[in-house]
A tleap script that builds the chain and sets N, CA, C and O, in Angstrom:
source leaprc.protein.ff14SB
mol = sequence {
  NMET LEU THR ARG VAL VAL HIE VAL GLU PRO
  ARG GLY GLY TYR ARG LEU PHE VAL GLN PHE
  SER ASP GLY THR GLU GLY GLU ARG ASP PHE
  SER GLN MET VAL THR SER GLN GLY GLN MET
  ILE GLN PRO LEU LYS ASP PRO GLU TYR PHE
  ALA ARG VAL PHE LEU ASP TYR GLY ALA PRO
  THR TRP PRO ASN GLY PHE ASP MET ALA PRO
  ASP ALA LEU HIE GLU GLU MET ARG GLN ALA
  GLY GLU LEU SER ARG SER ASP ALA ALA CGLU
}
set mol.1.N position { 45.076 0.783 -40.542 }
set mol.1.CA position { 43.889 0.250 -41.162 }
set mol.1.C position { 42.773 1.305 -41.089 }
set mol.1.O position { 42.518 1.878 -40.030 }
set mol.2.N position { 42.130 1.544 -42.204 }
set mol.2.CA position { 41.073 2.542 -42.266 }
set mol.2.C position { 39.782 2.003 -41.669 }
set mol.2.O position { 39.409 0.850 -41.884 }
set mol.3.N position { 39.122 2.851 -40.926 }
set mol.3.CA position { 37.830 2.500 -40.358 }
set mol.3.C position { 36.760 2.895 -41.361 }
set mol.3.O position { 36.800 3.986 -41.931 }
set mol.4.N position { 35.812 2.008 -41.569 }
set mol.4.CA position { 34.701 2.345 -42.459 }
set mol.4.C position { 33.398 2.103 -41.729 }
set mol.4.O position { 33.351 1.403 -40.717 }
set mol.5.N position { 32.348 2.690 -42.257 }
set mol.5.CA position { 31.024 2.496 -41.694 }
set mol.5.C position { 30.436 1.243 -42.335 }
set mol.5.O position { 30.444 1.103 -43.558 }
set mol.6.N position { 29.925 0.334 -41.506 }
set mol.6.CA position { 29.335 -0.902 -42.026 }
set mol.6.C position { 27.808 -0.878 -41.959 }
set mol.6.O position { 27.137 -1.704 -42.578 }
set mol.7.N position { 27.267 0.082 -41.198 }
set mol.7.CA position { 25.804 0.213 -41.103 }
set mol.7.C position { 25.475 1.637 -40.691 }
set mol.7.O position { 26.112 2.205 -39.804 }
set mol.8.N position { 24.466 2.208 -41.350 }
set mol.8.CA position { 23.983 3.542 -40.973 }
set mol.8.C position { 22.461 3.496 -40.995 }
set mol.8.O position { 21.851 2.918 -41.894 }
set mol.9.N position { 21.861 4.123 -39.977 }
set mol.9.CA position { 20.409 4.077 -39.834 }
set mol.9.C position { 19.892 5.434 -39.350 }
set mol.9.O position { 20.298 5.907 -38.289 }
set mol.10.N position { 19.004 6.058 -40.116 }
set mol.10.CA position { 18.411 7.313 -39.650 }
set mol.10.C position { 17.570 7.081 -38.404 }
set mol.10.O position { 16.880 6.068 -38.293 }
set mol.11.N position { 17.628 8.025 -37.465 }
set mol.11.CA position { 16.892 7.894 -36.202 }
set mol.11.C position { 15.944 9.067 -35.971 }
set mol.11.O position { 15.564 9.342 -34.833 }
set mol.12.N position { 15.569 9.746 -37.022 }
set mol.12.CA position { 14.658 10.880 -36.908 }
set mol.12.C position { 15.408 12.185 -36.800 }
set mol.12.O position { 16.510 12.244 -36.255 }
set mol.13.N position { 14.798 13.230 -37.324 }
set mol.13.CA position { 15.473 14.522 -37.325 }
set mol.13.C position { 16.783 14.425 -38.073 }
set mol.13.O position { 16.823 13.979 -39.220 }
set mol.14.N position { 17.843 14.837 -37.430 }
set mol.14.CA position { 19.182 14.783 -38.044 }
set mol.14.C position { 20.099 13.824 -37.299 }
set mol.14.O position { 21.311 14.034 -37.244 }
set mol.15.N position { 19.525 12.778 -36.730 }
set mol.15.CA position { 20.300 11.791 -35.972 }
set mol.15.C position { 20.540 10.550 -36.824 }
set mol.15.O position { 19.663 10.100 -37.561 }
set mol.16.N position { 21.748 10.010 -36.702 }
set mol.16.CA position { 22.101 8.754 -37.364 }
set mol.16.C position { 22.721 7.801 -36.353 }
set mol.16.O position { 23.522 8.206 -35.511 }
set mol.17.N position { 22.345 6.542 -36.446 }
set mol.17.CA position { 23.018 5.475 -35.715 }
set mol.17.C position { 24.044 4.905 -36.686 }
set mol.17.O position { 23.714 4.587 -37.829 }
set mol.18.N position { 25.295 4.775 -36.229 }
set mol.18.CA position { 26.402 4.373 -37.098 }
set mol.18.C position { 27.164 3.221 -36.455 }
set mol.18.O position { 27.492 3.274 -35.270 }
set mol.19.N position { 27.447 2.179 -37.237 }
set mol.19.CA position { 28.315 1.088 -36.797 }
set mol.19.C position { 29.563 1.099 -37.670 }
set mol.19.O position { 29.488 1.235 -38.891 }
set mol.20.N position { 30.711 0.953 -37.014 }
set mol.20.CA position { 32.000 1.001 -37.696 }
set mol.20.C position { 32.627 -0.390 -37.798 }
set mol.20.O position { 32.272 -1.309 -37.060 }
set mol.21.N position { 33.553 -0.513 -38.716 }
set mol.21.CA position { 34.212 -1.800 -38.969 }
set mol.21.C position { 35.089 -2.254 -37.806 }
set mol.21.O position { 35.475 -3.422 -37.760 }
set mol.22.N position { 35.413 -1.373 -36.869 }
set mol.22.CA position { 36.234 -1.769 -35.713 }
set mol.22.C position { 35.386 -2.284 -34.551 }
set mol.22.O position { 35.911 -2.563 -33.473 }
set mol.23.N position { 34.057 -2.411 -34.772 }
set mol.23.CA position { 33.185 -2.936 -33.727 }
set mol.23.C position { 32.583 -1.886 -32.826 }
set mol.23.O position { 31.883 -2.222 -31.871 }
set mol.24.N position { 32.839 -0.608 -33.108 }
set mol.24.CA position { 32.228 0.448 -32.315 }
set mol.24.C position { 30.968 0.942 -33.006 }
set mol.24.O position { 30.787 0.766 -34.211 }
set mol.25.N position { 30.099 1.565 -32.214 }
set mol.25.CA position { 28.850 2.090 -32.752 }
set mol.25.C position { 28.378 3.238 -31.874 }
set mol.25.O position { 28.812 3.391 -30.733 }
set mol.26.N position { 27.489 4.032 -32.427 }
set mol.26.CA position { 26.939 5.125 -31.649 }
set mol.26.C position { 25.963 5.935 -32.466 }
set mol.26.O position { 25.766 5.710 -33.660 }
set mol.27.N position { 25.360 6.885 -31.781 }
set mol.27.CA position { 24.382 7.761 -32.413 }
set mol.27.C position { 24.911 9.181 -32.371 }
set mol.27.O position { 25.473 9.621 -31.368 }
set mol.28.N position { 24.723 9.894 -33.476 }
set mol.28.CA position { 25.222 11.270 -33.572 }
set mol.28.C position { 24.124 12.171 -34.117 }
set mol.28.O position { 23.368 11.791 -35.012 }
set mol.29.N position { 24.056 13.359 -33.563 }
set mol.29.CA position { 23.116 14.377 -34.016 }
set mol.29.C position { 23.867 15.339 -34.951 }
set mol.29.O position { 24.860 15.952 -34.559 }
set mol.30.N position { 23.382 15.458 -36.179 }
set mol.30.CA position { 24.020 16.301 -37.177 }
set mol.30.C position { 23.295 17.636 -37.359 }
set mol.30.O position { 23.472 18.302 -38.379 }
set mol.31.N position { 22.480 18.031 -36.376 }
set mol.31.CA position { 21.741 19.294 -36.454 }
set mol.31.C position { 22.663 20.480 -36.705 }
set mol.31.O position { 22.341 21.368 -37.494 }
set mol.32.N position { 23.789 20.490 -36.046 }
set mol.32.CA position { 24.741 21.603 -36.213 }
set mol.32.C position { 25.279 21.640 -37.640 }
set mol.32.O position { 25.432 22.720 -38.212 }
set mol.33.N position { 25.567 20.481 -38.220 }
set mol.33.CA position { 26.114 20.419 -39.578 }
set mol.33.C position { 25.144 21.018 -40.590 }
set mol.33.O position { 25.563 21.746 -41.491 }
set mol.34.N position { 23.856 20.722 -40.453 }
set mol.34.CA position { 22.906 21.182 -41.467 }
set mol.34.C position { 22.583 22.671 -41.348 }
set mol.34.O position { 21.854 23.210 -42.180 }
set mol.35.N position { 23.118 23.344 -40.319 }
set mol.35.CA position { 22.954 24.793 -40.248 }
set mol.35.C position { 23.989 25.505 -41.105 }
set mol.35.O position { 23.889 26.711 -41.330 }
set mol.36.N position { 24.990 24.758 -41.587 }
set mol.36.CA position { 26.022 25.331 -42.448 }
set mol.36.C position { 25.419 25.746 -43.786 }
set mol.36.O position { 24.371 25.251 -44.201 }
set mol.37.N position { 26.102 26.654 -44.436 }
set mol.37.CA position { 25.693 27.085 -45.767 }
set mol.37.C position { 26.431 26.256 -46.810 }
set mol.37.O position { 27.481 25.682 -46.523 }
set mol.38.N position { 25.897 26.195 -47.986 }
set mol.38.CA position { 26.573 25.507 -49.072 }
set mol.38.C position { 25.597 24.706 -49.907 }
set mol.38.O position { 24.585 24.204 -49.418 }
set mol.39.N position { 25.926 24.603 -51.162 }
set mol.39.CA position { 25.068 23.918 -52.122 }
set mol.39.C position { 24.866 22.438 -51.781 }
set mol.39.O position { 23.772 21.908 -51.975 }
set mol.40.N position { 25.884 21.778 -51.284 }
set mol.40.CA position { 25.777 20.350 -50.970 }
set mol.40.C position { 24.995 20.109 -49.674 }
set mol.40.O position { 24.335 19.079 -49.537 }
set mol.41.N position { 25.060 21.031 -48.739 }
set mol.41.CA position { 24.363 20.893 -47.457 }
set mol.41.C position { 22.876 21.232 -47.590 }
set mol.41.O position { 22.046 20.662 -46.882 }
set mol.42.N position { 22.540 22.148 -48.486 }
set mol.42.CA position { 21.171 22.651 -48.597 }
set mol.42.C position { 20.107 21.544 -48.625 }
set mol.42.O position { 19.146 21.640 -47.861 }
set mol.43.N position { 20.220 20.504 -49.456 }
set mol.43.CA position { 19.179 19.462 -49.477 }
set mol.43.C position { 19.063 18.702 -48.155 }
set mol.43.O position { 17.982 18.222 -47.815 }
set mol.44.N position { 20.164 18.588 -47.406 }
set mol.44.CA position { 20.157 17.840 -46.150 }
set mol.44.C position { 19.362 18.539 -45.053 }
set mol.44.O position { 19.062 17.927 -44.028 }
set mol.45.N position { 19.020 19.799 -45.247 }
set mol.45.CA position { 18.232 20.544 -44.262 }
set mol.45.C position { 16.813 19.995 -44.164 }
set mol.45.O position { 16.136 20.218 -43.160 }
set mol.46.N position { 16.361 19.292 -45.175 }
set mol.46.CA position { 15.051 18.638 -45.157 }
set mol.46.C position { 15.230 17.284 -44.459 }
set mol.46.O position { 15.934 16.420 -44.982 }
set mol.47.N position { 14.606 17.080 -43.286 }
set mol.47.CA position { 14.798 15.819 -42.556 }
set mol.47.C position { 14.450 14.570 -43.385 }
set mol.47.O position { 15.076 13.525 -43.205 }
set mol.48.N position { 13.486 14.661 -44.270 }
set mol.48.CA position { 13.153 13.504 -45.118 }
set mol.48.C position { 14.289 13.190 -46.082 }
set mol.48.O position { 14.589 12.023 -46.335 }
set mol.49.N position { 14.916 14.223 -46.615 }
set mol.49.CA position { 16.066 14.016 -47.499 }
set mol.49.C position { 17.251 13.488 -46.686 }
set mol.49.O position { 17.955 12.579 -47.127 }
set mol.50.N position { 17.465 14.057 -45.507 }
set mol.50.CA position { 18.553 13.606 -44.639 }
set mol.50.C position { 18.433 12.109 -44.364 }
set mol.50.O position { 19.440 11.402 -44.307 }
set mol.51.N position { 17.204 11.627 -44.195 }
set mol.51.CA position { 16.957 10.208 -43.898 }
set mol.51.C position { 17.248 9.295 -45.082 }
set mol.51.O position { 17.220 8.074 -44.933 }
set mol.52.N position { 17.522 9.849 -46.233 }
set mol.52.CA position { 17.838 9.033 -47.424 }
set mol.52.C position { 19.309 8.607 -47.464 }
set mol.52.O position { 19.792 8.153 -48.501 }
set mol.53.N position { 20.007 8.748 -46.367 }
set mol.53.CA position { 21.416 8.371 -46.276 }
set mol.53.C position { 21.595 6.892 -46.627 }
set mol.53.O position { 20.747 6.059 -46.307 }
set mol.54.N position { 22.705 6.584 -47.287 }
set mol.54.CA position { 23.076 5.209 -47.616 }
set mol.54.C position { 24.598 5.112 -47.560 }
set mol.54.O position { 25.292 6.124 -47.459 }
set mol.55.N position { 25.105 3.885 -47.627 }
set mol.55.CA position { 26.561 3.687 -47.606 }
set mol.55.C position { 27.098 3.527 -49.022 }
set mol.55.O position { 26.523 2.819 -49.849 }
set mol.56.N position { 28.204 4.196 -49.278 }
set mol.56.CA position { 28.919 4.060 -50.537 }
set mol.56.C position { 30.385 3.847 -50.187 }
set mol.56.O position { 31.075 4.774 -49.763 }
set mol.57.N position { 30.849 2.625 -50.367 }
set mol.57.CA position { 32.228 2.261 -50.022 }
set mol.57.C position { 32.574 2.636 -48.579 }
set mol.57.O position { 33.660 3.148 -48.305 }
set mol.58.N position { 31.645 2.376 -47.668 }
set mol.58.CA position { 31.896 2.589 -46.252 }
set mol.58.C position { 31.753 4.021 -45.781 }
set mol.58.O position { 32.150 4.345 -44.662 }
set mol.59.N position { 31.192 4.888 -46.615 }
set mol.59.CA position { 31.001 6.288 -46.233 }
set mol.59.C position { 29.516 6.642 -46.269 }
set mol.59.O position { 28.845 6.351 -47.259 }
set mol.60.N position { 28.988 7.265 -45.212 }
set mol.60.CA position { 27.615 7.759 -45.272 }
set mol.60.C position { 27.503 8.777 -46.415 }
set mol.60.O position { 28.295 9.715 -46.511 }
set mol.61.N position { 26.515 8.571 -47.265 }
set mol.61.CA position { 26.384 9.345 -48.502 }
set mol.61.C position { 24.919 9.682 -48.732 }
set mol.61.O position { 24.029 8.951 -48.298 }
set mol.62.N position { 24.675 10.789 -49.412 }
set mol.62.CA position { 23.308 11.187 -49.763 }
set mol.62.C position { 23.173 11.242 -51.274 }
set mol.62.O position { 24.175 11.306 -51.986 }
set mol.63.N position { 21.936 11.216 -51.769 }
set mol.63.CA position { 21.715 11.171 -53.220 }
set mol.63.C position { 22.366 12.306 -54.013 }
set mol.63.O position { 22.650 12.129 -55.198 }
set mol.64.N position { 22.608 13.455 -53.402 }
set mol.64.CA position { 23.249 14.554 -54.119 }
set mol.64.C position { 24.769 14.404 -54.204 }
set mol.64.O position { 25.441 15.254 -54.789 }
set mol.65.N position { 25.321 13.323 -53.620 }
set mol.65.CA position { 26.761 13.076 -53.674 }
set mol.65.C position { 27.518 13.528 -52.439 }
set mol.65.O position { 28.710 13.247 -52.315 }
set mol.66.N position { 26.855 14.223 -51.521 }
set mol.66.CA position { 27.518 14.630 -50.278 }
set mol.66.C position { 27.840 13.383 -49.467 }
set mol.66.O position { 26.992 12.504 -49.312 }
set mol.67.N position { 29.057 13.305 -48.954 }
set mol.67.CA position { 29.428 12.159 -48.118 }
set mol.67.C position { 30.299 12.613 -46.961 }
set mol.67.O position { 30.769 13.750 -46.916 }
set mol.68.N position { 30.501 11.697 -46.030 }
set mol.68.CA position { 31.320 11.953 -44.850 }
set mol.68.C position { 32.488 10.986 -44.839 }
set mol.68.O position { 32.326 9.800 -45.125 }
set mol.69.N position { 33.649 11.488 -44.512 }
set mol.69.CA position { 34.824 10.641 -44.387 }
set mol.69.C position { 34.658 9.773 -43.144 }
set mol.69.O position { 34.549 10.305 -42.040 }
set mol.70.N position { 34.638 8.437 -43.299 }
set mol.70.CA position { 34.409 7.553 -42.155 }
set mol.70.C position { 35.422 7.725 -41.023 }
set mol.70.O position { 35.043 7.705 -39.852 }
set mol.71.N position { 36.697 7.893 -41.353 }
set mol.71.CA position { 37.714 8.054 -40.305 }
set mol.71.C position { 37.492 9.328 -39.499 }
set mol.71.O position { 37.624 9.321 -38.275 }
set mol.72.N position { 37.157 10.411 -40.174 }
set mol.72.CA position { 36.911 11.675 -39.477 }
set mol.72.C position { 35.655 11.569 -38.612 }
set mol.72.O position { 35.640 12.050 -37.479 }
set mol.73.N position { 34.612 10.947 -39.136 }
set mol.73.CA position { 33.386 10.756 -38.371 }
set mol.73.C position { 33.655 9.920 -37.123 }
set mol.73.O position { 33.180 10.245 -36.035 }
set mol.74.N position { 34.412 8.854 -37.283 }
set mol.74.CA position { 34.761 7.993 -36.155 }
set mol.74.C position { 35.505 8.786 -35.086 }
set mol.74.O position { 35.188 8.683 -33.901 }
set mol.75.N position { 36.486 9.571 -35.499 }
set mol.75.CA position { 37.285 10.347 -34.547 }
set mol.75.C position { 36.424 11.389 -33.829 }
set mol.75.O position { 36.556 11.569 -32.619 }
set mol.76.N position { 35.543 12.076 -34.565 }
set mol.76.CA position { 34.663 13.062 -33.940 }
set mol.76.C position { 33.754 12.401 -32.909 }
set mol.76.O position { 33.569 12.927 -31.811 }
set mol.77.N position { 33.191 11.255 -33.260 }
set mol.77.CA position { 32.298 10.545 -32.340 }
set mol.77.C position { 33.067 10.015 -31.137 }
set mol.77.O position { 32.548 10.028 -30.021 }
set mol.78.N position { 34.303 9.547 -31.348 }
set mol.78.CA position { 35.138 9.061 -30.242 }
set mol.78.C position { 35.427 10.190 -29.269 }
set mol.78.O position { 35.277 10.031 -28.058 }
set mol.79.N position { 35.841 11.329 -29.801 }
set mol.79.CA position { 36.170 12.472 -28.947 }
set mol.79.C position { 34.955 12.994 -28.187 }
set mol.79.O position { 35.090 13.507 -27.076 }
set mol.80.N position { 33.774 12.865 -28.778 }
set mol.80.CA position { 32.546 13.328 -28.137 }
set mol.80.C position { 31.981 12.302 -27.154 }
set mol.80.O position { 30.979 12.570 -26.491 }
set mol.81.N position { 32.610 11.135 -27.053 }
set mol.81.CA position { 32.148 10.097 -26.151 }
set mol.81.C position { 30.871 9.422 -26.648 }
set mol.81.O position { 30.086 8.913 -25.847 }
set mol.82.N position { 30.662 9.414 -27.952 }
set mol.82.CA position { 29.455 8.859 -28.529 }
set mol.82.C position { 29.587 7.406 -28.993 }
set mol.82.O position { 28.619 6.828 -29.486 }
set mol.83.N position { 30.753 6.823 -28.845 }
set mol.83.CA position { 30.979 5.451 -29.316 }
set mol.83.C position { 31.035 4.460 -28.170 }
set mol.83.O position { 31.515 4.760 -27.077 }
set mol.84.N position { 30.531 3.274 -28.453 }
set mol.84.CA position { 30.665 2.159 -27.531 }
set mol.84.C position { 30.922 0.909 -28.368 }
set mol.84.O position { 30.767 0.921 -29.589 }
set mol.85.N position { 31.312 -0.151 -27.702 }
set mol.85.CA position { 31.531 -1.434 -28.382 }
set mol.85.C position { 30.191 -2.089 -28.631 }
set mol.85.O position { 29.339 -2.131 -27.743 }
set mol.86.N position { 30.001 -2.598 -29.830 }
set mol.86.CA position { 28.749 -3.315 -30.112 }
set mol.86.C position { 28.805 -4.710 -29.486 }
set mol.86.O position { 29.888 -5.264 -29.293 }
set mol.87.N position { 27.652 -5.268 -29.175 }
set mol.87.CA position { 27.596 -6.609 -28.590 }
set mol.87.C position { 28.255 -7.628 -29.491 }
set mol.87.O position { 28.888 -8.563 -29.002 }
set mol.88.N position { 28.120 -7.469 -30.807 }
set mol.88.CA position { 28.676 -8.424 -31.763 }
set mol.88.C position { 30.194 -8.426 -31.729 }
set mol.88.O position { 30.815 -9.427 -32.087 }
set mol.89.N position { 30.805 -7.323 -31.302 }
set mol.89.CA position { 32.266 -7.215 -31.294 }
set mol.89.C position { 32.875 -7.821 -30.043 }
set mol.89.O position { 34.081 -8.065 -30.005 }
set mol.90.N position { 32.087 -8.064 -29.042 }
set mol.90.CA position { 32.646 -8.561 -27.773 }
set mol.90.C position { 32.858 -10.046 -27.781 }
set mol.90.O position { 33.320 -10.609 -26.789 }
savepdb mol mol.pdb
quit
């Protein structure tokens, strides 16, 4: 079963609070990601633009079409110890 993002909330700078369909949630800092080069990343370097994140079919997405694969994001956050169970899932 694929994990999708059910809620995403900007937390200032390049931080996002993310809730997943499996009941886990956490906060991640994407500062390292926005240091990358590339046409799709360039607009995200502006924190105000970064905060315009929204969900499109369970994937964090920005107005320029850049998105993140929910399963990969979940796995990265799990490995980094950034996920916990939400109260609603217990």
